[in-house]
C-alpha positions as CSV (number, residue, x, y, z in Angstrom):
1,X,10.4,19.4,3.2
2,X,7.9,19.1,6.0
3,X,8.9,18.3,9.6
4,X,7.1,14.9,9.3
5,X,9.2,14.0,6.3
6,X,12.3,15.2,8.0
7,X,11.6,13.0,11.0
8,X,11.6,9.9,8.8
9,X,15.1,10.7,7.8
10,X,16.3,10.2,11.4
11,X,17.6,6.8,12.2
12,X,15.7,6.7,15.5
13,X,12.3,7.6,14.0
14,X,9.8,4.8,14.8
15,X,8.0,5.6,11.5
16,X,11.1,4.2,9.7
17,X,10.4,0.7,11.0
18,X,6.8,0.8,9.7
19,X,8.0,2.3,6.4
20,X,10.5,-0.5,6.0
21,X,7.8,-3.1,6.7
22,X,5.3,-1.7,4.2
23,X,7.8,-1.0,1.5
24,X,9.7,-4.2,1.7
25,X,9.7,-6.4,-1.4
26,X,6.4,-8.1,-0.6
27,X,4.7,-5.6,1.8
28,X,2.8,-3.4,-0.7
29,X,1.7,-6.4,-2.7
30,X,0.3,-8.2,0.4
31,X,-1.6,-5.0,1.4
32,X,-2.9,-4.6,-2.1
33,X,-4.0,-8.2,-2.3
34,X,-6.0,-7.9,0.9
35,X,-7.9,-4.9,-0.2
36,X,-10.5,-7.2,-1.8
37,X,-11.3,-8.8,1.5
38,X,-10.2,-11.6,3.7
39,X,-8.0,-14.3,2.1
40,X,-6.5,-17.6,3.2
41,X,-2.7,-18.1,3.0
42,X,-2.9,-20.2,-0.2
43,X,-5.1,-17.6,-1.9
44,X,-2.6,-14.9,-1.1
45,X,0.3,-17.0,-2.3
46,X,-1.5,-17.9,-5.5
47,X,-2.3,-14.2,-6.1
48,X,1.2,-12.8,-5.5
49,X,3.3,-14.5,-8.2
50,X,6.9,-15.2,-7.0
51,X,6.4,-14.9,-3.2
52,X,7.7,-17.9,-1.3
53,X,5.9,-19.4,1.7
54,X,8.6,-18.2,4.0
55,X,8.5,-14.6,2.8
56,X,4.7,-14.5,2.8
57,X,4.6,-15.9,6.3
58,X,7.2,-13.4,7.5
59,X,5.3,-10.5,5.9
60,X,2.0,-11.5,7.4
61,X,3.5,-12.0,10.9
62,X,5.1,-8.6,10.7
63,X,1.9,-6.9,9.5
64,X,-0.1,-8.7,12.3
65,X,2.5,-7.4,14.8
66,X,2.3,-3.9,13.3
67,X,-1.5,-3.9,13.6
68,X,-2.1,-3.8,9.8
69,X,-3.4,-7.3,9.3
70,X,-5.6,-9.5,11.5
71,X,-5.1,-13.2,11.6
72,X,-8.2,-15.3,12.4
73,X,-8.1,-19.0,13.0
74,X,-11.4,-20.5,12.0
75,X,-12.8,-23.5,14.0
76,X,-12.7,-26.0,11.2
77,X,-11.0,-29.4,10.9
78,X,-8.2,-28.9,10.1
79,X,-8.2,-25.3,11.3
80,X,-8.2,-22.6,8.6
81,X,-6.5,-19.2,8.9
82,X,-7.8,-16.1,7.3
83,X,-6.0,-12.8,6.9
84,X,-7.7,-9.4,6.5
85,X,-6.7,-5.8,6.8
86,X,-7.4,-4.0,10.0
87,X,-8.7,-0.4,9.8
88,X,-5.1,0.8,10.0
89,X,-4.1,-1.6,7.2
90,X,-7.0,-0.5,5.0
91,X,-6.0,3.1,5.5
92,X,-2.4,2.3,4.5
93,X,-3.6,0.5,1.4
94,X,-5.8,3.5,0.5
95,X,-2.9,5.8,0.9
96,X,-0.7,3.6,-1.4
97,X,-3.3,3.5,-4.2
98,X,-2.2,6.9,-5.9
99,X,1.4,5.7,-5.8
100,X,0.5,2.3,-7.3
101,X,-1.5,4.1,-10.1
102,X,1.6,6.1,-10.8
103,X,3.8,3.0,-10.9
104,X,1.4,1.2,-13.3
105,X,1.1,4.3,-15.6
106,X,4.9,4.8,-15.6
107,X,5.6,1.2,-16.3
108,X,2.9,1.2,-19.1
109,X,4.6,4.2,-20.7
110,X,7.8,2.2,-21.0
111,X,9.8,4.5,-18.7
112,X,13.3,2.9,-18.3
113,X,11.9,-0.2,-16.4
114,X,14.5,-3.0,-16.4
115,X,13.5,-6.5,-15.5
């Protein structure tokens, strides 16, 4: 195991906080949804089946705080808010893609996935 991986096992590793944010129930799905470009809140909610307004709001706020997502208020009446990946968020999404391919392939193969 690499030193970097070992560091994540430590309770005081700052990387564990980011890891927790990204791998939370909705984190990966939000990042993946935003890879196609900027989206408004209702577009994200409609695209991620099952996410509540509360959890989507919480995930977006956390990602904005982490520097993964940028929140832009558009000067419309009423104001519109658009969310998009920052460079850091886009990098995270790219790094997740091989894992997501594995998940899709494994689930498609019927490997002991319980719903």
